[in-house]
DOGUBA-549698 format. One record per atom (N, C-alpha, C, O, CB): residue number from 1; atom name; x negated, y, z negated. Coordinates in nm, 3 decimals, always signed. Atoms other than C-alpha are relative to their C-alpha. Glycine has a CB too. Example, Ala and Ser with C-alpha at 12.3 -4.5 7.8 and 13.67 -1.06 7.14 Angstrom:
kevex_vexvex_px_py_pz
1_N_-0.089_-0.119_+0.000
1_CA_-1.230_-0.450_-0.780
1_C_-0.090_+0.120_+0.000
1_O_-0.194_+0.118_-0.066
1_CB_+0.099_+0.003_-0.125
2_N_+0.082_-0.119_+0.006
2_CA_-1.367_-0.106_-0.714
2_C_+0.077_+0.109_-0.073
2_O_+0.026_+0.220_-0.090
2_CB_-0.041_+0.046_+0.142
This chain:
kevex_vexvex_px_py_pz
1_N_-0.131_-0.031_-0.054
1_CA_-12.778_+12.998_-9.894
1_C_+0.004_-0.034_+0.148
1_O_+0.105_-0.085_+0.197
1_CB_+0.035_+0.147_-0.024
2_N_+0.005_+0.026_-0.143
2_CA_-12.885_+12.966_-9.530
2_C_+0.018_-0.148_+0.030
2_O_+0.090_-0.184_+0.124
2_CB_-0.133_+0.049_+0.058
3_N_-0.011_+0.144_-0.021
3_CA_-12.919_+12.589_-9.557
3_C_+0.144_-0.044_-0.022
3_O_+0.198_-0.125_+0.055
3_CB_-0.094_-0.078_-0.095
4_N_-0.139_+0.037_+0.028
4_CA_-12.574_+12.560_-9.709
4_C_+0.093_+0.045_+0.113
4_O_+0.182_-0.030_+0.152
4_CB_+0.045_+0.061_-0.132
5_N_-0.084_-0.051_-0.109
5_CA_-12.416_+12.775_-9.436
5_C_-0.013_-0.090_+0.123
5_O_+0.086_-0.121_+0.188
5_CB_-0.038_+0.146_+0.035
6_N_+0.022_+0.085_-0.118
6_CA_-12.573_+12.558_-9.164
6_C_+0.065_-0.137_-0.016
6_O_+0.115_-0.194_+0.080
6_CB_-0.150_-0.017_+0.027
7_N_-0.054_+0.134_+0.024
7_CA_-12.454_+12.235_-9.325
7_C_+0.151_+0.000_-0.027
7_O_+0.218_-0.100_+0.001
7_CB_-0.071_-0.065_-0.115
8_N_-0.137_+0.001_+0.052
8_CA_-12.114_+12.341_-9.456
8_C_+0.106_-0.031_+0.105
8_O_+0.207_-0.093_+0.072
8_CB_+0.031_+0.132_-0.061
9_N_-0.100_+0.027_-0.103
9_CA_-11.925_+12.324_-9.126
9_C_-0.032_-0.120_+0.086
9_O_+0.049_-0.157_+0.172
9_CB_+0.016_+0.121_+0.086
10_N_+0.044_+0.109_-0.087
10_CA_-12.115_+12.034_-8.973
10_C_-0.003_-0.137_-0.067
10_O_+0.000_-0.239_+0.001
10_CB_-0.134_+0.030_+0.053
11_N_+0.014_+0.128_+0.068
11_CA_-12.139_+11.767_-9.239
11_C_+0.055_+0.009_-0.142
11_O_+0.090_+0.118_-0.189
11_CB_-0.147_-0.045_-0.003
12_N_-0.045_+0.003_+0.139
12_CA_-12.032_+11.660_-9.585
12_C_-0.113_+0.046_-0.090
12_O_-0.230_+0.017_-0.066
12_CB_+0.047_-0.141_-0.039
13_N_+0.099_-0.051_+0.095
13_CA_-12.207_+11.829_-9.874
13_C_+0.052_-0.025_-0.140
13_O_+0.167_+0.007_-0.170
13_CB_-0.028_+0.152_+0.023
14_N_-0.038_+0.022_+0.139
14_CA_-12.199_+11.725_-10.239
14_C_-0.078_+0.098_-0.085
14_O_-0.201_+0.107_-0.077
14_CB_-0.027_-0.147_-0.043
15_N_+0.062_-0.096_+0.091
15_CA_-12.266_+11.992_-10.498
15_C_+0.041_-0.038_-0.141
15_O_+0.160_-0.056_-0.169
15_CB_+0.042_+0.148_+0.034
16_N_-0.029_+0.028_+0.140
16_CA_-12.293_+11.915_-10.868
16_C_-0.049_+0.116_-0.085
16_O_-0.146_+0.184_-0.050
16_CB_-0.065_-0.133_-0.045
17_N_+0.038_-0.109_+0.088
17_CA_-12.313_+12.161_-11.152
17_C_+0.043_-0.031_-0.142
17_O_+0.145_-0.095_-0.165
17_CB_+0.062_+0.133_+0.047
18_N_-0.039_+0.009_+0.140
18_CA_-12.310_+12.167_-11.527
18_C_+0.081_+0.122_-0.042
18_O_+0.139_+0.124_-0.150
18_CB_-0.123_-0.015_-0.089
19_N_-0.078_-0.121_+0.028
19_CA_-12.148_+12.510_-11.511
19_C_+0.139_-0.013_+0.060
19_O_+0.155_-0.064_+0.171
19_CB_-0.070_+0.125_+0.055
20_N_-0.134_-0.010_-0.057
20_CA_-11.775_+12.553_-11.467
20_C_+0.000_+0.110_+0.106
20_O_-0.079_+0.204_+0.096
20_CB_+0.108_+0.028_-0.111
21_N_-0.004_-0.100_-0.107
21_CA_-11.686_+12.751_-11.155
21_C_+0.021_+0.140_-0.055
21_O_-0.038_+0.236_-0.006
21_CB_+0.111_-0.034_+0.101
22_N_-0.028_-0.132_+0.057
22_CA_-11.554_+13.036_-11.370
22_C_-0.124_+0.063_-0.066
22_O_-0.125_+0.183_-0.091
22_CB_+0.112_-0.010_-0.102
23_N_+0.122_-0.051_+0.063
23_CA_-11.902_+13.071_-11.529
23_C_-0.108_+0.041_+0.100
23_O_-0.209_+0.100_+0.060
23_CB_-0.056_-0.104_-0.093
24_N_+0.103_-0.027_-0.099
24_CA_-12.095_+13.109_-11.202
24_C_-0.029_+0.149_+0.014
24_O_-0.145_+0.187_+0.031
24_CB_+0.041_-0.056_+0.134
25_N_+0.022_-0.144_-0.016
25_CA_-12.044_+13.487_-11.178
25_C_-0.094_+0.055_-0.108
25_O_-0.184_+0.133_-0.078
25_CB_+0.134_+0.075_-0.005
26_N_+0.085_-0.051_+0.108
26_CA_-12.202_+13.552_-11.518
26_C_-0.142_-0.058_+0.010
26_O_-0.237_+0.006_-0.033
26_CB_+0.061_-0.033_-0.137
27_N_+0.132_+0.062_-0.013
27_CA_-12.490_+13.313_-11.441
27_C_-0.080_+0.058_+0.116
27_O_-0.201_+0.077_+0.104
27_CB_+0.016_-0.150_+0.019
28_N_+0.068_-0.050_-0.119
28_CA_-12.572_+13.452_-11.094
28_C_-0.035_+0.148_-0.014
28_O_-0.132_+0.194_+0.047
28_CB_+0.086_-0.022_+0.124
29_N_+0.027_-0.142_+0.030
29_CA_-12.558_+13.818_-11.215
29_C_+0.024_+0.095_+0.117
29_O_-0.001_+0.214_+0.104
29_CB_-0.141_+0.015_-0.046
30_N_-0.033_-0.087_-0.113
30_CA_-12.454_+13.952_-10.874
30_C_+0.137_-0.040_+0.052
30_O_+0.151_-0.144_+0.116
30_CB_-0.109_-0.010_+0.114
31_N_-0.136_+0.036_-0.042
31_CA_-12.080_+13.957_-10.807
31_C_+0.012_-0.027_+0.150
31_O_+0.086_-0.117_+0.191
31_CB_+0.095_+0.110_-0.039
32_N_-0.008_+0.017_-0.145
32_CA_-12.130_+13.990_-10.431
32_C_-0.058_-0.135_+0.043
32_O_+0.003_-0.206_+0.123
32_CB_-0.073_+0.114_+0.071
33_N_+0.064_+0.128_-0.034
33_CA_-12.368_+13.693_-10.407
33_C_+0.084_-0.116_-0.054
33_O_+0.104_-0.216_+0.015
33_CB_-0.144_-0.005_-0.056
34_N_-0.083_+0.105_+0.059
34_CA_-12.154_+13.485_-10.643
34_C_+0.126_-0.023_+0.083
34_O_+0.163_-0.138_+0.108
34_CB_+0.037_+0.036_-0.145
35_N_-0.119_+0.013_-0.084
35_CA_-11.843_+13.556_-10.435
35_C_-0.031_-0.068_+0.132
35_O_+0.045_-0.154_+0.178
35_CB_+0.062_+0.137_+0.027
36_N_+0.038_+0.059_-0.128
36_CA_-12.023_+13.465_-10.113
36_C_-0.026_-0.150_-0.014
36_O_+0.019_-0.229_+0.068
36_CB_-0.125_+0.070_+0.057
37_N_+0.030_+0.141_+0.023
37_CA_-12.150_+13.137_-10.254
37_C_+0.129_-0.078_-0.028
37_O_+0.153_-0.182_+0.033
37_CB_-0.098_-0.017_-0.118
38_N_-0.122_+0.071_+0.037
38_CA_-11.818_+13.039_-10.411
38_C_+0.099_-0.008_+0.114
38_O_+0.167_-0.110_+0.130
38_CB_+0.065_+0.067_-0.118
39_N_-0.090_+0.005_-0.116
39_CA_-11.619_+13.131_-10.100
39_C_-0.038_-0.115_+0.092
39_O_+0.050_-0.185_+0.142
39_CB_-0.004_+0.133_+0.077
40_N_+0.046_+0.107_-0.090
40_CA_-11.829_+12.890_-9.895
40_C_+0.015_-0.138_-0.063
40_O_+0.044_-0.235_+0.006
40_CB_-0.145_+0.023_+0.039
41_N_-0.010_+0.128_+0.068
41_CA_-11.823_+12.616_-10.156
41_C_+0.146_-0.043_-0.016
41_O_+0.180_-0.159_+0.011
41_CB_-0.068_+0.006_-0.137
42_N_-0.138_+0.034_+0.034
42_CA_-11.454_+12.629_-10.248
42_C_+0.086_-0.023_+0.124
42_O_+0.181_-0.101_+0.120
42_CB_+0.060_+0.110_-0.084
43_N_-0.078_+0.014_-0.123
43_CA_-11.321_+12.659_-9.891
43_C_-0.008_-0.144_+0.051
43_O_-0.118_-0.198_+0.067
43_CB_-0.050_+0.099_+0.109
44_N_-0.007_+0.139_-0.048
44_CA_-11.207_+12.312_-9.767
44_C_-0.072_-0.098_-0.091
44_O_-0.137_-0.191_-0.043
44_CB_-0.058_-0.009_+0.140
45_N_+0.074_+0.087_+0.092
45_CA_-11.341_+12.145_-10.079
45_C_+0.094_-0.089_-0.081
45_O_+0.214_-0.064_-0.092
45_CB_-0.085_+0.083_-0.095
46_N_-0.066_+0.085_+0.098
46_CA_-11.239_+11.867_-10.313
46_C_-0.075_+0.022_-0.130
46_O_-0.198_+0.017_-0.134
46_CB_+0.001_-0.152_+0.043
47_N_+0.062_-0.026_+0.130
47_CA_-11.301_+11.939_-10.679
47_C_+0.028_-0.119_-0.091
47_O_+0.143_-0.155_-0.114
47_CB_+0.053_+0.133_-0.063
48_N_-0.011_+0.110_+0.096
48_CA_-11.368_+11.651_-10.916
48_C_-0.066_+0.049_-0.129
48_O_-0.188_+0.068_-0.135
48_CB_-0.067_-0.133_+0.053
49_N_+0.052_-0.052_+0.126
49_CA_-11.405_+11.772_-11.271
49_C_+0.001_-0.111_-0.104
49_O_+0.106_-0.170_-0.132
49_CB_+0.082_+0.123_-0.049
50_N_+0.012_+0.102_+0.103
50_CA_-11.531_+11.532_-11.534
50_C_-0.011_+0.071_-0.134
50_O_-0.105_+0.147_-0.159
50_CB_-0.124_-0.093_+0.026
51_N_-0.002_-0.065_+0.131
51_CA_-11.443_+11.643_-11.883
51_C_-0.015_-0.109_-0.106
51_O_+0.070_-0.196_-0.121
51_CB_+0.132_+0.082_-0.021
52_N_+0.027_+0.099_+0.102
52_CA_-11.594_+11.443_-12.165
52_C_-0.098_+0.057_-0.102
52_O_-0.184_+0.138_-0.068
52_CB_-0.055_-0.130_+0.062
53_N_+0.096_-0.040_+0.103
53_CA_-11.772_+11.498_-12.492
53_C_-0.124_-0.089_+0.002
53_O_-0.229_-0.052_-0.051
53_CB_+0.066_-0.004_-0.139
54_N_+0.112_+0.094_-0.009
54_CA_-11.996_+11.198_-12.420
54_C_-0.090_+0.036_+0.117
54_O_-0.042_+0.084_+0.220
54_CB_+0.051_-0.144_+0.013
55_N_+0.093_-0.021_-0.111
55_CA_-12.307_+11.231_-12.208
55_C_+0.014_-0.116_+0.099
55_O_+0.066_-0.222_+0.064
55_CB_-0.147_+0.010_-0.052
56_N_-0.008_+0.105_-0.102
56_CA_-12.329_+11.031_-11.885
56_C_-0.086_-0.121_-0.039
56_O_-0.051_-0.234_-0.005
56_CB_-0.045_+0.055_+0.136
57_N_+0.084_+0.113_+0.045
57_CA_-12.608_+10.819_-12.039
57_C_+0.079_-0.088_-0.098
57_O_+0.072_-0.211_-0.092
57_CB_-0.131_+0.052_-0.068
58_N_-0.078_+0.074_+0.098
58_CA_-12.378_+10.722_-12.325
58_C_+0.114_-0.077_+0.068
58_O_+0.139_-0.193_+0.035
58_CB_+0.056_+0.095_-0.107
59_N_-0.108_+0.065_-0.074
59_CA_-12.090_+10.643_-12.089
59_C_-0.055_-0.117_+0.080
59_O_+0.004_-0.225_+0.082
59_CB_+0.072_+0.100_+0.093
60_N_+0.062_+0.106_-0.081
60_CA_-12.320_+10.440_-11.862
60_C_-0.040_-0.120_-0.086
60_O_-0.021_-0.234_-0.045
60_CB_-0.123_+0.055_+0.073
61_N_+0.040_+0.111_+0.087
61_CA_-12.454_+10.234_-12.153
61_C_+0.122_-0.078_-0.049
61_O_+0.116_-0.200_-0.064
61_CB_-0.082_+0.053_-0.121
62_N_-0.124_+0.070_+0.038
62_CA_-12.097_+10.156_-12.265
62_C_+0.047_-0.090_+0.113
62_O_+0.089_-0.204_+0.089
62_CB_+0.110_+0.102_-0.038
63_N_-0.042_+0.080_-0.115
63_CA_-12.014_+10.036_-11.914
63_C_-0.089_-0.123_+0.018
63_O_-0.040_-0.232_+0.047
63_CB_-0.002_+0.085_+0.127
64_N_+0.092_+0.114_-0.013
64_CA_-12.326_+9.817_-11.901
64_C_+0.029_-0.105_-0.107
64_O_+0.026_-0.224_-0.078
64_CB_-0.147_+0.048_-0.011
65_N_-0.030_+0.094_+0.108
65_CA_-12.240_+9.663_-12.239
65_C_+0.130_-0.075_+0.027
65_O_+0.138_-0.195_-0.001
65_CB_+0.010_+0.074_-0.134
66_N_-0.126_+0.067_-0.034
66_CA_-11.884_+9.588_-12.124
66_C_-0.022_-0.104_+0.109
66_O_+0.036_-0.212_+0.104
66_CB_+0.105_+0.103_+0.044
67_N_+0.027_+0.092_-0.111
67_CA_-12.015_+9.424_-11.807
67_C_-0.073_-0.124_-0.050
67_O_-0.043_-0.235_-0.005
67_CB_-0.084_+0.070_+0.108
68_N_+0.075_+0.115_+0.053
68_CA_-12.256_+9.202_-12.003
68_C_+0.092_-0.094_-0.078
68_O_+0.073_-0.215_-0.074
68_CB_-0.115_+0.049_-0.091
69_N_-0.092_+0.081_+0.079
69_CA_-11.972_+9.082_-12.230
69_C_+0.095_-0.080_+0.089
69_O_+0.139_-0.189_+0.052
69_CB_+0.081_+0.088_-0.096
70_N_-0.094_+0.067_-0.092
70_CA_-11.752_+8.991_-11.932
70_C_-0.071_-0.108_+0.070
70_O_-0.012_-0.178_+0.153
70_CB_+0.061_+0.096_+0.102
């Protein structure tokens, strides 16, 4: 958490997760800590949510195959 606090106001930070934001509270098990983390992450953020039933490996292989055909 300390590293994130130091970087959050000074530089760009990319955070990826397989958990939806709404699931973080149940995963972290401490409402206070979860709120503190999410407050810092969500403030001034851009959220890009990728919703797909396919895995990224499968999507990537499809893209490679399309590129080879072109």
